[in-house]
C-alpha positions in Angstrom: 103.4 90.9 49.2 106.6 88.9 48.4 106.9 87.2 51.9 103.8 85.3 51.1 105.1 84.0 47.7 104.9 80.4 47.0 108.4 80.4 45.9 109.8 81.2 49.5 108.0 77.9 50.8 110.9 75.6 49.9 111.8 73.0 52.5 114.8 73.7 54.9 118.2 72.1 53.8 119.7 69.5 55.9 122.5 72.0 57.0 119.8 74.5 58.6 118.6 71.8 60.8 121.5 71.8 63.3 124.5 74.0 64.3 127.9 72.7 62.9 130.3 72.3 65.8 133.8 72.1 64.8 136.6 72.1 67.3 139.6 71.6 64.7 141.1 74.8 66.0 141.9 73.0 69.2 144.7 70.7 67.7 144.2 68.0 70.3 143.3 64.3 70.5 141.8 64.2 74.0 141.1 66.6 76.8 144.3 65.3 78.5 146.2 67.7 75.8 144.2 70.6 77.0 145.9 73.3 79.3 144.6 76.1 81.1 141.9 76.5 83.7 138.3 77.6 83.3 136.9 80.7 84.6 133.4 82.2 84.6 131.7 80.8 81.7 130.2 83.6 79.8 127.8 85.5 82.4 129.6 89.0 82.0 126.7 90.8 83.9 126.8 88.2 86.9 130.6 88.4 86.9 130.7 92.2 87.1 128.1 92.1 89.7 129.8 89.8 91.9 133.0 91.6 91.7 131.4 94.7 92.7 129.3 93.1 95.6 132.5 91.5 97.1 134.6 94.4 96.7 131.9 96.9 98.1 132.3 97.4 101.9 129.6 98.7 104.1 126.3 97.6 105.7 123.7 96.1 103.4 126.0 95.2 100.4 125.3 91.5 100.7 124.6 89.5 97.6 121.7 87.6 96.0 122.8 85.1 93.3 119.8 84.1 91.0 119.3 82.0 88.2 118.2 78.4 87.4 119.5 75.7 89.2 122.3 73.4 87.4 124.0 76.7 86.1 127.0 76.1 88.3 126.0 79.2 90.4 127.2 77.7 93.6 130.6 76.3 92.3 131.4 79.6 90.2 130.6 81.7 93.3 132.5 79.5 95.6 135.6 79.3 93.5 135.5 83.1 92.8 135.2 84.1 96.5 137.9 81.4 97.6 140.3 82.7 94.9 139.9 86.2 96.2 139.6 85.3 100.1 143.1 83.6 99.9 144.6 87.0 99.2 143.0 88.6 102.2 144.2 88.6 105.8 142.9 85.9 108.1 140.5 87.3 110.6 140.6 87.0 114.4 140.0 84.0 116.4 137.1 84.1 119.0 136.8 82.1 122.3 134.3 82.3 125.1 135.9 82.4 128.6 134.5 82.3 132.1 132.9 85.3 133.5 134.2 84.7 137.1 131.8 87.2 138.6 128.7 86.2 136.6 129.2 82.7 135.2 125.8 82.6 133.2 127.0 85.6 131.1 130.3 84.3 129.5 132.6 86.8 128.1 134.2 86.9 124.6 138.0 86.9 123.9 139.3 88.0 120.6 142.7 86.7 119.5 144.9 87.3 116.4 144.8 84.5 113.7 146.7 81.4 114.7 147.1 82.4 118.4 144.2 80.5 120.0 145.8 77.1 119.9 148.9 78.7 121.4 146.8 80.2 124.4 145.1 76.8 124.9 148.6 75.1 125.2 149.6 77.7 127.5 146.7 77.4 129.8 147.0 73.7 129.7 150.6 74.0 130.9 149.5 76.3 133.4 147.0 73.9 134.8 149.6 71.3 134.9 151.9 73.6 136.9 149.2 74.1 139.3 148.6 70.4 139.7 152.4 70.1 140.4 152.3 73.2 142.9 149.4 72.0 145.0 148.9 70.6 147.4 152.6 70.8 147.8 152.2 74.5 148.6 150.4 73.7 151.7 152.9 71.3 152.9 155.6 74.0 152.9 157.4 74.4 156.4 156.9 78.2 156.2 153.0 77.6 155.7 153.0 74.8 158.2 154.8 77.2 160.9 152.4 80.1 160.2 149.4 77.7 160.5 150.6 76.4 163.7 151.2 79.6 164.9 147.6 80.6 164.5 146.2 77.4 165.9 148.6 77.9 168.9 147.2 81.4 169.5 143.8 80.0 169.6 144.6 77.0 171.7 146.4 79.2 174.3 143.4 81.4 174.8 141.2 78.5 175.1 143.6 76.6 177.4 143.7 79.7 179.7 140.1 80.0 179.8 139.6 76.3 180.6 142.3 76.5 183.5 140.6 79.3 185.2 137.2 77.2 185.0 139.1 74.2 186.2 140.3 75.9 189.4 137.1 77.4 190.1 135.4 73.9 189.7 138.0 72.3 192.0 137.3 74.7 194.8 133.6 73.2 194.5 134.7 69.7 194.3 133.7 69.4 190.7 136.0 67.9 188.1 136.2 69.3 184.4 136.6 66.9 181.7 136.9 68.2 178.3 137.4 66.6 174.7 137.6 68.2 171.2 133.8 68.6 171.1 132.5 69.0 174.4 133.0 69.9 178.3 131.5 67.6 181.0 131.3 68.5 184.8 131.5 65.7 187.1 131.0 65.6 191.1 134.1 64.5 193.0 133.8 62.7 196.3 136.8 61.5 198.2 138.9 62.5 195.2 137.2 60.4 192.7 135.0 61.6 189.8 131.7 60.0 189.8 129.9 58.9 186.7 126.2 59.1 186.1 125.5 55.5 187.7 127.3 56.5 190.8 125.9 60.0 191.0 122.4 58.6 190.9 123.2 56.6 194.1 123.9 59.5 196.1 121.4 60.8 198.6 119.0 63.3 197.2 120.1 66.1 199.3 123.8 65.6 198.2 122.7 65.4 194.5 120.8 68.6 194.8 123.8 70.3 196.3 126.1 69.1 193.5 123.5 70.0 190.8 123.6 73.6 192.3 127.5 73.7 192.1 127.5 72.4 188.6 124.9 75.0 187.4 127.1 77.8 189.0 130.2 76.4 187.3 128.4 76.3 183.9 127.6 80.0 184.3 131.3 80.7 185.0 132.3 78.7 182.1 130.0 80.4 179.7 131.6 83.9 181.1 134.9 82.6 180.5 134.3 81.2 177.1 132.1 84.2 175.9 134.7 85.3 173.2 135.3 81.8 172.0 133.1 82.3 168.7 135.1 85.4 168.1 138.6 83.5 168.6 137.3 80.9 166.2 136.2 83.4 163.7 139.6 85.3 164.0 141.4 82.0 163.5 139.4 80.9 160.6 139.9 84.3 159.0 143.6 84.2 159.7 143.6 80.8 158.1 141.8 81.8 155.1 144.0 84.7 154.7 147.2 82.5 155.1 145.8 80.0 152.4 144.9 82.8 149.9 148.4 84.4 150.3 149.9 81.1 150.1 148.1 80.2 146.7 148.6 83.9 145.4 152.3 83.6 146.2 152.4 80.1 144.4 150.5 81.1 141.3 152.1 84.6 140.9 155.2 83.7 139.2 153.2 81.3 136.8 150.7 84.0 135.9 153.5 86.5 135.6 155.1 84.4 132.9 152.0 84.3 131.0 151.4 87.9 131.3 154.8 88.6 129.9 154.1 86.4 127.0 150.7 87.9 126.2 151.7 91.6 127.0 150.7 92.7 123.5 147.3 91.1 123.7 145.1 93.3 126.0 142.2 91.1 126.0 144.3 88.1 127.3 145.9 90.3 129.8 142.6 91.2 131.2 141.6 87.5 131.4 144.8 86.7 133.2 144.3 89.4 135.8 140.9 88.4 136.3 142.2 84.7 136.8 144.8 86.1 139.5 141.7 87.4 141.5 139.4 84.5 141.2 141.4 81.5 141.0 142.6 81.2 144.8 139.2 80.3 146.0 138.9 77.4 143.6 142.3 76.1 144.5 141.3 76.3 148.3 138.0 74.3 147.4 140.0 71.7 145.6 142.9 71.4 148.0 142.5 73.1 151.5 141.7 70.3 154.2 139.9 72.6 156.7 137.0 73.1 154.2 136.1 69.5 155.0 135.2 68.6 151.4 135.2 65.1 150.1 138.5 64.2 148.8 138.8 64.3 145.0 141.0 62.6 142.7 143.8 64.5 140.6 141.8 63.8 137.5 138.8 65.3 138.8 140.9 68.3 140.0 142.3 68.8 136.7 138.9 68.7 135.0 137.5 71.2 137.5 140.6 73.6 136.6 140.0 73.2 132.8 136.4 73.7 133.2 137.2 77.0 135.1 140.1 78.3 133.3 140.5 76.9 129.7 139.0 79.3 127.0 136.3 77.6 124.8 138.0 78.3 121.4 135.2 78.5 118.9 137.1 79.4 115.8 140.7 78.7 114.5 142.5 80.4 111.6 145.8 79.5 110.1 147.9 82.6 109.5 148.2 82.5 105.8 144.8 80.8 105.3 143.0 83.9 104.1 139.4 84.8 104.8 137.0 82.0 105.5 134.6 80.9 103.0 131.8 78.8 104.3 128.9 77.1 102.4 126.0 76.2 105.0 124.1 73.2 103.3 121.4 73.3 106.0 120.8 76.8 107.4 118.9 76.1 110.4 118.8 78.6 113.3 121.1 76.5 115.4 123.5 75.7 112.4 123.8 79.4 111.6 124.0 81.0 115.1 125.6 78.1 117.2 123.9 76.2 120.1 124.4 75.8 123.9 124.5 72.2 124.7 123.6 70.7 128.2 125.1 68.0 130.2 123.3 66.0 133.0 124.3 66.1 136.6 122.1 64.1 139.1 119.3 64.0 136.7 119.3 67.9 136.0 120.5 69.5 132.8 123.4 72.0 133.4 125.6 73.9 131.2 128.6 76.6 131.2 130.6 78.3 128.7 132.6 75.2 127.7 129.5 73.8 126.3 128.8 76.7 123.6 129.2 75.6 120.1 129.7 78.0 117.1 127.6 78.2 114.1 128.4 78.9 110.5 128.1 82.8 111.0 130.9 82.8 113.5 133.0 80.3 111.5 132.5 82.7 108.4 133.1 85.9 110.4 135.6 88.1 108.8 134.8 86.3 105.4 132.0 84.9 103.3 128.8 82.8 104.1 127.0 81.1 101.2 123.3 80.1 101.9 120.6 78.6 100.0 117.8 81.1 100.2 114.8 78.7 99.9 116.3 76.5 102.7 116.9 79.5 104.7 113.3 81.0 104.4 111.8 77.7 105.5 113.6 77.4 108.6 111.9 78.8 111.8 113.3 82.0 113.2 116.4 81.8 110.9 115.6 84.6 108.4 114.4 87.2 110.9 117.5 86.5 113.1 119.8 86.7 110.2 118.4 90.0 109.2 118.8 91.3 112.8 122.5 90.2 113.0 123.3 92.0 109.8 121.6 95.1 110.9 123.2 95.1 114.4 126.4 93.8 113.2 126.5 91.6 116.2 126.1 87.8 116.6 124.1 87.0 119.7 124.1 83.4 120.5 120.8 82.5 122.2 118.0 80.0 121.7 114.6 81.0 120.5 113.3 77.6 121.2 111.5 76.7 124.4 111.9 73.1 125.2 109.3 72.0 127.7 111.0 68.7 128.2 114.0 70.4 129.7 113.7 71.9 133.1 116.8 74.2 132.6 118.3 75.0 136.0 121.0 76.9 134.5 120.9 79.0 131.1 123.5 81.2 129.6 123.5 84.7 127.9 126.8 84.8 126.2 128.4 88.1 125.4 127.7 89.2 121.8 130.4 88.9 119.1 131.0 91.7 116.6 130.0 90.4 113.2 131.7 91.4 110.0 130.5 88.8 107.4 129.4 88.9 103.6 126.3 86.9 103.0 125.8 85.5 99.5 122.2 83.9 99.1 121.7 81.5 96.2 118.1 81.3 95.1 115.5 81.6 92.1 114.3 84.8 90.7 110.9 84.1 91.9 112.1 84.2 95.5 114.1 87.3 94.9 111.2 89.2 93.6 108.8 88.0 96.2 111.3 89.1 98.9 111.6 92.5 97.1 107.9 93.0 97.2 107.0 91.6 100.7 110.0 92.3 102.8 111.1 95.9 103.1 114.3 95.1 105.0 115.6 92.7 102.1 116.5 95.7 99.7 118.4 97.3 102.6 120.4 94.3 103.4 120.9 92.6 99.9 121.6 95.4 97.5 123.7 93.6 95.1 121.8 91.3 92.7 123.9 88.7 90.9 121.8 87.6 87.9 122.8 84.3 86.0 121.6 84.2 82.4 119.8 80.9 81.3 122.2 80.8 78.3 125.6 81.7 77.2 126.4 83.4 73.7 128.1 80.8 71.6 131.7 82.0 70.5 135.2 80.6 70.5 135.8 81.9 74.1 132.8 80.4 75.7 133.1 77.1 73.8 136.8 77.0 74.8 135.9 77.9 78.4 133.1 75.2 78.5 135.5 72.5 77.3 138.0 73.7 80.1 135.1 73.2 82.6 134.3 69.8 81.1 138.1 68.8 81.5 138.2 70.0 85.0 135.2 68.2 86.1 136.5 65.0 84.5 139.7 65.3 86.3 138.0 66.1 89.7 135.7 63.1 89.4 138.5 60.8 87.9 136.7 60.4 84.6 138.5 59.2 81.4 139.5 61.7 78.7 137.2 62.9 75.8 138.1 62.8 72.1 137.5 65.9 70.1 134.5 64.3 68.5 133.1 63.4 71.9 133.6 67.0 73.0 131.8 68.2 69.7 128.8 66.1 70.6 128.7 67.5 74.1 128.7 71.0 72.7 125.8 70.0 70.4 124.0 68.7 73.3 124.4 72.0 75.2 123.1 74.0 72.2 120.2 71.6 72.1 119.4 72.3 75.8 119.6 75.9 75.1 117.2 75.4 72.2 119.4 77.8 70.0 122.2 77.3 67.4 124.2 80.2 68.7 123.6 79.7 72.6 125.0 77.4 75.0 123.0 76.1 77.8 124.2 77.7 81.2 123.1 74.4 83.0 126.4 72.8 82.7 125.4 70.2 85.3 123.5 68.5 82.3 126.7 68.3 80.3 128.4 66.9 83.2 125.7 64.2 83.8 126.2 63.0 80.1 129.8 63.1 80.5 129.7 60.8 83.6 127.3 58.3 81.9 129.5 58.1 78.7 132.4 57.4 81.0 130.5 54.5 82.6 129.8 53.0 79.0 133.5 53.8 78.2 134.8 51.8 81.1 132.1 49.0 80.5 133.7 48.6 76.9 137.1 48.6 78.4 138.2 51.7 76.2 140.7 54.2 77.2 139.2 57.3 76.1 135.6 58.5 75.6 134.6 58.8 71.9 131.5 60.3 70.1 129.9 56.8 70.2 130.0 56.7 73.9 128.4 60.1 74.3 125.6 59.2 71.7 124.9 56.0 73.4 124.7 57.7 76.8 122.2 60.3 75.4 120.2 57.4 73.8 120.1 55.5 77.1 118.9 58.5 79.1 116.1 59.2 76.6 115.1 55.4 76.7 115.1 55.4 80.5 112.9 58.5 80.5 110.9 57.5 77.4 108.1 55.3 78.7 105.2 57.9 78.5 106.5 59.1 75.3 106.5 55.6 73.8 103.2 54.7 75.3 101.6 57.7 73.8 103.1 56.8 70.3 101.8 53.3 70.9 98.3 54.6 71.5 98.4 56.4 68.1 99.7 53.4 66.1 97.0 51.2 67.6 94.3 53.8 66.8 93.3 54.8 70.3 94.5 58.2 69.6 93.3 59.5 66.2 96.1 61.0 64.1 96.2 60.7 60.4 99.5 61.2 58.5 98.0 60.7 54.9 95.2 61.9 53.0 93.1 65.0 53.4 90.4 66.3 55.8 88.4 69.3 56.2 88.8 71.4 59.3 91.3 68.9 60.9 95.0 69.7 61.4 97.6 68.1 63.0 99.1 70.3 65.8 102.3 69.6 67.7 102.5 69.7 71.6 105.5 69.2 73.9 105.2 67.6 77.3 107.7 67.7 80.2 107.3 65.1 83.0 110.2 65.0 85.4 113.2 64.5 83.3 111.2 63.3 80.3 110.5 66.1 77.6 109.1 64.9 74.3 106.8 66.1 71.6 103.5 64.5 70.3 101.0 65.2 67.6 97.6 66.4 68.5 94.6 66.5 66.3 93.0 70.2 66.3 89.5 70.3 64.8 87.1 73.2 64.0 83.5 73.2 63.0 81.4 75.9 61.8 77.6 76.6 61.7 75.0 79.3 61.4 74.8 81.1 64.8 76.1 84.2 66.5 78.2 82.7 69.1 81.5 83.6 67.5 84.6 81.4 67.8 84.3 79.2 70.9 87.2 77.6 72.6 85.9 74.3 73.8 88.9 73.8 76.2 88.3 77.2 77.8 84.6 76.6 78.1 85.3 73.4 80.1 87.9 75.1 82.1 90.7 73.1 80.6 92.2 75.9 78.5 94.6 78.1 80.6 95.0 81.9 80.2 97.6 81.8 77.4 95.9 79.3 75.3 92.5 81.3 75.5 94.5 84.5 74.6 95.6 82.8 71.4 92.0 81.7 70.4 91.1 85.4 70.9 93.9 86.6 68.8 93.1 84.4 66.0 89.3 85.6 66.3 90.6 89.3 66.0 92.6 88.2 62.8 89.7 86.5 61.3 87.5 89.7 61.9 90.5 91.8 60.5 90.5 89.9 57.3 86.8 89.1 56.8 84.6 91.5 59.0 85.2 94.8 57.0 82.3 94.4 54.6 79.6 92.7 56.7 79.6 91.5 60.3 81.1 88.2 61.1 78.0 86.1 62.3 78.9 82.6 62.8 79.2 80.0 65.5 82.6 78.0 65.5 84.0 75.5 67.8 87.7 74.7 68.1 88.9 71.8 70.2 92.2 69.8 70.8 90.8 66.2 70.4 91.5 63.6 72.8 93.1 66.0 75.4 91.9 65.5 79.0 94.1 67.7 80.9 94.8 71.3 81.1 95.9 73.0 77.9 98.3 76.2 78.0 100.5 78.1 75.9 99.7 79.6 72.3 101.8 77.5 70.1 98.6 76.0 68.6 97.2 79.3 67.4 98.3 78.8 63.8 97.1 75.4 63.6 93.7 76.4 65.2 93.2 79.4 62.7 94.2 76.9 59.8 91.5 74.4 61.1 89.0 77.0 61.2 89.5 78.5 57.8 89.5 75.0 56.5 86.1 74.3 57.9 84.9 77.6 56.8 86.0 77.5 53.3 85.5 73.6 53.3 89.0 73.3 52.0 90.6 70.0 52.8 94.0 69.8 54.9 96.8 67.5 54.0 97.3 65.2 57.1 100.8 64.2 56.2 101.9 67.7 57.6 101.8 68.9 61.2 102.1 72.4 62.2 103.1 74.4 65.3 103.5 78.2 65.9 101.7 81.2 67.5 100.3 84.2 65.6 99.6 87.8 66.3 96.5 89.8 65.1 98.1 90.5 62.0 98.7 86.9 61.0 102.4 87.0 61.6 103.7 83.7 62.8 105.8 83.8 65.9 108.3 81.5 67.4 107.4 78.9 70.1 109.3 76.7 72.5 110.1 72.9 72.5 110.5 73.0 68.7 113.1 70.2 68.4 110.9 67.7 70.4 107.8 68.8 68.4 109.4 67.9 65.1 110.9 64.7 66.5 107.7 63.6 67.8 105.9 63.7 64.5 108.8 62.5 62.8 108.9 59.2 64.9 105.2 58.6 64.1 105.7 59.1 60.4 108.9 56.9 60.5 107.1 54.1 62.2 104.4 54.3 59.5 106.8 54.7 56.7 108.1 57.8 55.3 106.9 58.7 51.6 108.6 62.1 51.3 105.2 63.7 51.8 105.4 64.2 55.5 106.8 67.2 57.3 106.3 69.8 59.8 105.6 73.4 59.2 107.4 75.9 61.8 107.7 79.6 62.4 110.6 81.2 60.4 111.8 82.5 63.5 112.4 79.1 65.0 115.1 78.0 62.4 117.8 79.4 64.6 116.5 77.0 67.5 116.7 73.9 65.6 119.2 71.2 66.8 117.5 68.1 65.5 118.7 64.6 66.0 120.6 62.7 63.2 117.8 60.5 62.1 115.6 63.5 61.2 118.4 65.3 59.5 119.4 62.1 57.4 115.6 61.9 56.5 115.5 65.5 55.3 118.6 65.1 53.4 117.3 61.8 51.7 114.2 63.6 50.8 112.0 61.6 53.1 110.8 64.2 55.5 110.2 67.9 55.1 110.6 70.9 57.4 109.1 74.2 56.2 109.5 77.6 57.8 106.7 80.3 57.4 106.4 83.9 58.3 102.7 84.4 58.0 99.6 82.3 58.4 98.8 82.5 54.7 101.8 80.6 53.9 100.8 77.9 56.4 97.4 77.8 54.8 99.0 77.4 51.2 101.2 74.6 52.5 98.4 72.8 54.1 95.6 73.1 51.6 97.5 73.5 48.3 95.5 76.5 47.5 96.6 80.1 47.2 95.3 82.4 50.0 95.0 85.4 47.9 95.3 89.1 48.6 92.9 91.7 49.6 92.2 94.4 47.2 91.4 98.0 48.2 87.7 97.1 48.5 88.5 94.6 51.1 87.6 91.6 48.7 89.7 88.4 48.1 89.8 86.7 44.6 87.0 84.5 44.3 89.0 81.4 43.4 91.4 81.9 46.4 91.2 80.3 49.6 90.3 83.3 51.4 87.9 84.3 48.5 86.0 81.1 49.2 86.1 81.5 52.9 84.7 85.2 52.5 81.8 83.8 50.3 81.1 81.1 52.9 81.0 83.7 55.9 78.8 86.1 53.8 76.5 83.3 53.3 76.4 82.3 57.0 75.7 86.0 57.8 72.9 86.1 55.3 71.5 82.7 56.6 71.5 84.0 60.2 69.6 86.9 59.0 66.8 84.9 57.4 66.7 82.8 60.4 66.5 85.8 62.7 63.7 87.2 60.6 61.6 84.0 60.5 62.1 83.9 64.1 
């Protein structure tokens, strides 16, 4: 088959090792010369889903935006929604007002946009007018005359009753002495009223006589004043009626003015009419003298009126501000739904409607609320309460927490507010699929997934859009302009992060990070613009900062602690390539893979799996190579062998199938006793047909082996064998490309494991004929003979046993 021919195993040319980025079509010197604004960077599926989800009305059409962090999901969605929201009408404002009949159940007040502040000013002016009107209204001559008449009527009845009693007492030689609070009856002798001392000196018989007379007079007094409580009650009722009418007459023109002003707003009119009914008792409490209350200062009276009358305006909208867009960074229950605060009076916590504080749901009502899904789900009560609010389309402000430290003497149950908000959740795909599986209500409420890809196709439109985003970020952060060569280097970095020559990374935040660090170096050098050199230095500095572990592993190889050969030949020993990711550090490192074979029937044993260090995908790779081994050599006789494969000096968990090709080559080398060139390292997975498949981290793997070879001195024999399908993923560093161009390092691409075997051993694998035999002088032929001998030896051993 031609795909296995040796002629096709030529090293890759330097031009194939990196995508060539040319921005000459821009005709600019720096980003300062660029014009235009960036929009959605690629992501057509996400953009269309977002447009549909935002435009679609109805319950349940909320959005879940998913994708990797750093892709700019939040900024893209926020900017798109803000632009759309600006063209929409501003929603209503909401306030809580006093429920005069049931204060613990405050009522809602809906106001047109930009009218809440006007209402507050009107109420404040009304309160100022009340302060000017009272207590002056109680000093009015008409009021004083009516009050005097009421008092005079009572006094006349009382005085008439007392005059009758006095005449009766005088006939009994008893004097009646009265003051405002009591009536005393005193004996009279010789025209003189006796006090207690003088009365006590009278003869006993005379004292008894006077006591009898006084008792009779007291009975008569009680008869005459029998209706006194009724007189007092009637008087008090008349005074209350007078005071109430006085207050009503005083506030009527002021309220009438407000009613005319707000005649088109029925909710405000209802509030003003309730005020007309319930305000007089408060005025009387604050100002009427007869209630006997402690005197209050004007400031205290004003505060009492404000607490009673002033609406608690929770949201404010500008007339032309559009629909609100709120991003809640910490979606706790209280931050979402609001809270009821408490004040302390005489050591006890108390509250009222003025202490209700809005949450982000109310602030976003009529617009859009953006939430982080992961943060929302870990907050107690928040997720379930949000679902309930979305289903009922009502915002109920109540606390699900019970604080044992607060003995709440007063609690509130505010009236619900109609809820009309579009929720946009930002989260990972894992959370999305978990919610779909475990929460049946999730699909009912979040029907629109907005899925951001991990990469963006590379074309002129997307590249130009990325450049505009880079420019916008720089202007927003005050960074210096980038030259065209610096932009080209940033585009190369984005391609490298995407691990593809024709794809840009969707994680633009990483590009912005390099941009900011290059700006720092540019300012340190006191340069005016950021050039290619600044970007390159920023990338090298970041690699150095995060490279301690990579350098330490390389040092251990150089010192011989970790055994890796880069010259000579060895049987059953292949240099594999691994990639490690620790925090922000991602690097490749060679790893020795060995295989041993002996007589037995255990088959191919994966040592990593046996000791529970090999994870599922790695074990799958070993089983696949076993399948391919049987496919090639087990047709004429049973494969009877014991082979062990191990990744040497590996003490942690091993996963992935990228070492499968290397493991097969080590195994066949051991079977055929064919030495493997140690100057070559190899990576790649394979299927049961021997076809080599692409792997991840290809750039880091190549560079990891290159660094080791470079330190030991390049001879031109060193190189890396990679899957042919990985060629499009190559975005190698300049040092590797220069070495390849100079003929000091090789990168070879293979499509089949036979090609890898030929490169590693220098021997032709050979092709199987119709009888299932390989040529005797080929690598596979030698392996076939060795396997047959192992089978025969095993049979002999079994017979002897």
